[in-house]
N, C-alpha and C positions, 0 to 999 in steps of 0.2 A: 504494500500500500504506500502510495506517495502521500506525503503530508501536504495539505494546502498551504502555500506560502502566504504569509501575511502581506497585505498591501504596504507599499512604501509609505513611510511617514511623509507628511507634507514638507518637512524640513529637508529630508533626504532628496525628495523629488525636485525641490527647488534648487538644491545644490547641484544636482546632476544637470538640470536645465541650464543653470547659469554657467556651469563648466563647459557645456556644449556650445553655448553662445560665445563664451570667451574664446574657445578654440577657433570658432568661425571668424570672429573679428580679428584674432591674431593672425589668421592666414590671409585675410583680405588685404589686397594691395591698395594703398592710398596714393592718388595722383592729384596734382594741381595743374589746372589749365588756365592760362591767362589769355585774354582777348580784348579787342576794342570793338567799337561799333555803336550805332544809334540804338535807342531803346527798342526799335523794331528788330534789329539784328540781335540784340541781347536776348530778347524773348525767344527767338528761334534757336539760338545757340544753347540756351538753358534747357529748352525742350529736348534738344539733341542729347545733352548731358544726362538728363533724366532717363531717356530711352536707353542710353548706353549702360547706365548703372543698373537699370532693371534687367537688361539682357546679359549682364556680366556680373553675377553676384559675388565673384571673387575679386572684383576691382571696383573701387569707388573713386570717381573723379569729382573734385571740387572745382567749380568754375569761379574765376576771379575776373570780373569785368572791370576794365580800366579805360573809361571813356576819354580821359584827357591826360596829357603828359605821359603817354605810355612809355616812350623811350627813356625818359628820366626815371620813372618808377621801376621799370624792369632793370635798368642799369644799377639802381640802388639795391635791388634784390640780389642781383648777381654779385655785386661787390660785398654784400653782407652775408653771402653764403646761403641765401634762401631762394635761389632761382627756382622757378616752376619746373615741372617735368616736361610739359608740352606748352607751346604758346605761339601766338602770332608774333611776327617780328619784321621790322623793316630790313631791306637789303643792306642799308648802310651800317647796321649793327650785325646782321646775320653773317655776312662774309668775313669781316675781321674776327668776329668771335669764333667762327669755324676754324680759322687758322690758329687761333689762340687755344683751341681745345675746349671752349665753353659750349659750343654746339656740337652735337653728335653727327658723325658721318653716317648717313642712312643707306649708303650704297649696299652694305651687306644685307640689310633688311629687305631692300627692294629686290636684290638679286635672288633672295631665298623665297620670295613671295610673288608668284606670277600674277596674281590678281592685283596686288598693290602696284606692280611695275607696269601694268597696262594703262598708263596715263599718257596724256599728250606729251610728246617729246619736248615740245617747246615750253612746257611748264616746269622743267627741272632747273634747279640752280646748282651749277657744277663749279668746282674749283680744282686746284692741283692738276692743271692740264686735262680737266675733264674726268679724272680718275675718282674724284670724291663728289658727293652731293649732300648739301645741307637739307634737301627736301624739295618739295614742289610748291606751287601756289596753294593757297588755301582754297581758291576757286579760280576758274578761268574767266577772263574778260576779253572782249575784243572791241574794236572801233568800227562803227557802222554809220549809215545814214538813216535818219528819221524824217518823216514828212507828214504834212497835214493834207489828207486826201481831199477835203473840201476845197481848199485853195487851188489844188491842181485841177480839179474838175471845173471850177469856176473859170480858170484861165485856159481851159481846153488843152492842157498839157498831159502827156503820158507820165505815169508814175515812174519814179526812179527804178531801174532794173533790180530784181532780186537775185539774178544769176550772174556770177562773175563773168561768164562768157558773153554776156550782153551789157556789161558795165559801160557807162558813159565815159568818153574821153573827157579830159579837162575842158576842152573847148566846148563840148556839148553841154557840160554842166553850166558853164558861164552863160551860154545862150538861154538855157532854161531858167536860170536864176534871174536873168534880165526880164523875162516875161512875167515872172512872179513877183518882182519888186515893183511896188506901186506907190506913187506919191499921193498926197491928200486930194489931188484933183482927178485921180483915177488914171493917170498916165503911167505906163510901165517904163522900166529903165531902157528899153529899146527904142522908146519914142523920143523924137527931137524936142517934145514939149515937157519931158520929164524934169522934175524939180528935185535934185538930190539933197536939198536942204530941208525938205518937208516930206520925209518918207513915212508912209502909213504901214506898209508891209515890206519886210526885207525878204529877199529870195532865199538867203542862207545865213546861218551862223556857224561858227566853229570854235572849239576851245583853243586858247592861245598857249597852253602848255604842250609838252612834247608829244602827248598822245594825239594831238590834233594835226601835227605836221609830219611826224615820223613815218606813218604809213605811206604818205604821198611821196616822201623822199625815197623810201624803199621802192615804190612803184616806178620811180624814174631811174632806178639803178644806182641811186646814191646811198651813202652811209653816214651814220652819225660820227663814227670814229674808225680808225684803221683796225684791222682784224687783231693786231697785236696790242691795241689799246694805248698806243703811245702818241697818237696824233688825232686831233679833232679834224673832221673832214667836212664840216658844214659850209665852208667857203668854196667847195669844189662845184663845178658847173651844174651837176645833176641836182644837188641840194639847193643851190642858189636859184635855179630856174623855178623850183617848186615854191620856195619861200617868197620869191618875187610875185609869182602868180597869185599866191594867197593874199599878199598885201594889196595887189591890184583889185581883188574883190571888194576891198574897202574903199580905196581912194581913186581908182580909175573907173571901175564898173559901177560902184555905189550900190552893190547888191548885198553887202554885209555891214553890220554896224561898226562904228569906230569904237575904240576902248572907252571913250568918254560917253558915247551913247549907250554902250553896254552897261556901264555903271549905273545909269539912270533907268535902265529897263529891268523888268523881272527876269527870272531865269529862263533859259532857252525852252524848257518844257512848258512853262506858263505862257511864254510868248507864242509858242506854236498852238497851244490850246486856244488862245485868244485871237488867233489869226494875225499876229504881228510878225511871224516868220514862217516861211513855207517849208524849209528844210533845215536840218541841224545835224552836223557831224558830232557824234558823241559816243560814249561807251555803252556797252550792252546793259549795264546796271540801270540805265534810265528806263528800261522796260517797266520796272517796278512803279515808277512815277506815271509814265504815259498810260499804263493800263488802268490807272485809277482816276484819270482826269475827265473821262466822259466825253470824248470827241473821237472822230474818225481819223485814225493815224495808222501808219504802218512803217515798214523798214525796207531799206535797200542796201546794195553794196556801194562802196565808195567809188567815186570817179578815179580815173587812173591817167598816168602819163605814158608809160610804156607797157606795164603789165598790171592787171588787177591785183591789188595787194592790200592786206591789212596786217595787224599785229595781234599777238596774244600777250596779255599782261596780267598783273596781279601782284600780290605780296606773299612771301613764304610763310608757311607754318613750320616750326622746327621742334626737335626734341633736344633738351638740354643735356649735355654730357654728364652732368652730376646726378641724373636720376638714378635711383637705386633699383628701378624696375624697367629696364629698357624694352623688354619684350611686351610688357603690359602697356607701356607708353606707345609703342608702335601699333598695338592693337587699337588703342584709342585714336591714334593718328589716322589710321585708315578709316575709322568710323566717323570722324568729325567732319569729313567732307564727302560723305556718302549721300547722294541725292535722295535715296529712299528714307533717310533719317533727318534731313534738314530741308525745310520747306522753302528756304531762300532761293533754291533753284527753280522750283515751280512758280514762285511768285515774281521772278524776273530780276532778282538782284545778282545772282551768281549763275555761272555756266559750269557744267560738269568738267572734271578733269579726266574722267575715265574714257578711254577711246571708244568703248562700246556704245556710248551715247551718241556718237557721231557716225557709227558704221552699222548699227543694228537698229532697224526701224522700230522694233518693239521697245527698245530702251529709249530711243528718241521720243516715242509717244509718251512714255512714262514721265519724261521731262517736260516736253512742250505742250502736251494735252492734259496734264494733270489737273489744271484749274482752267476751265473754259473762260475765254475772254482775256487771258493774260498775253499770250503770244499770238500774233497774226499768222495767217497761213504762210506768208513769205519767210517766216523764221526758219523753215527747213532749208531753204536755199541760203539765206543770209548767215545764219548762226551755225549750221551744220556743214554744208559743203564749202562755203566761203572760208570759214575758220579752219577747216581741216586741210584745205588744198591751196590756200592763198596766204599763208603766213611763213614766208621763206626765211625770215631772219628774226632772231630774238632781239628785243630792244636792249639797249646798253645796261639797263638795270639788272640784267641777268649775268653780266660778265665783266663790266668795266669798273675798275678800281676808282675810288675817290669820286664817285659820281656826284654826290651831294655838293662837294666843293666846286666841281666843274660847272655845275648848273648855277650855283649861287654866286660865284665869282666871275664867271665868263659868259655862259650861254644866256641865262635869263636877263641880265642887264642889257645885252645886245639885242635880244629878241624883242624886248620891250620897246626899244627904239624903232624897230621894224614895224610893230603893230601900231605905234603912235604916229607913224609916218615921218619920223625924224631922221631916218636913214634908209637907204636902199638895202635890198637883201645882201648885195655884195659888200657894202660898207659895214653892215651890222655883223655879218658872219666873219669878215676879216678881223673885226675887233674881237669877236668871240674866240677865234683861233689864236690870236695873239695873246689874249689874257689867259687862255686855257693852257698854253704851252708849259708853264712851270708846274702845273698840278696834274698833268697826265702821267699816270703811273703804271699803265699796262693792264693786263687781265688778272682776274683772280685765279 
């Protein structure tokens, strides 16, 4: 006969339960993830972190949102020995910190993980002659053309092409922009009666930072800097031709606002919504805004000089070398920019990094069709085909040393003279090249 065992006492049961929980918590990995972004982005990222924690009971990620002064605060954390495990980071810090051993080389992780390594090649940040990688973009972005469909229809103009094979030449863009630029008397910029001092609607607007002009320079066969990173090449004919043509949009053709006019006008997306601009060159991230403004808009490819060209850009996410849990950190690294876990892709702020979203129609649909009304039908040509097949060069942020100083001390002051109409493209870029000489330091 077996004797019936007595029930465990409450005290013993509680002790066993607490012991079990203690063992669970002792085994669970703790990670810190730092990131920046608007309240909208913060909400989406925190949702992603919750999803990760729920699906990975052995890992707990604590998000730390740093909306302002990110570089200063992360530098203080690193200096104090309290660096996060994973985080957003600017290129200006990521590259030197990689060489100093602060940032982990993720090449072994990517090489061992076929799924993680199937990202757009242009999204990788490489150093040591390409043998090491500090990671990839947090998300992909590209530069494209937006337009107000109503203004095009009213002017009887065809919409900007969505296919790279049908892209407008620069001269075609100028002629269309003239038809769409209208003064307060209803005359367009192609009319002899046009009044450039009283413009009601501009044909086009464009950003004055490098994202606005670099794709067009690449399309003309030009470069920002020499391949070895020792010489600025903005004053070479291919780049000068593009920059002069862009300045002419403002002061010769009068189809784009001057810097002074831009300062007194609302943002490009609001100008388009209100019929003050017909086309705008801008980044993919503007889809988020346009999709919520309640007017008929769409997107097309950029005009070109010699070859249809755009760029892929973004900022890196990294793993800090001091993490005690590199494998868990990489597991989160892969998860944090998974479009199935972060709704910023479906909502129009980010583009996927994973190649499958550009080659597999089912994956493309998961991204572009997830939320009806966000992406227009043209997005498949513009964001998928154009991005995949017309981004031949990485911008200098991916490989050029000392880029912040090059821009702040040489390029930006000269380019401001160009946009203000105070120097020709040749004069401005000659100044930029002269001032950049002492601070060009090669490639990472």
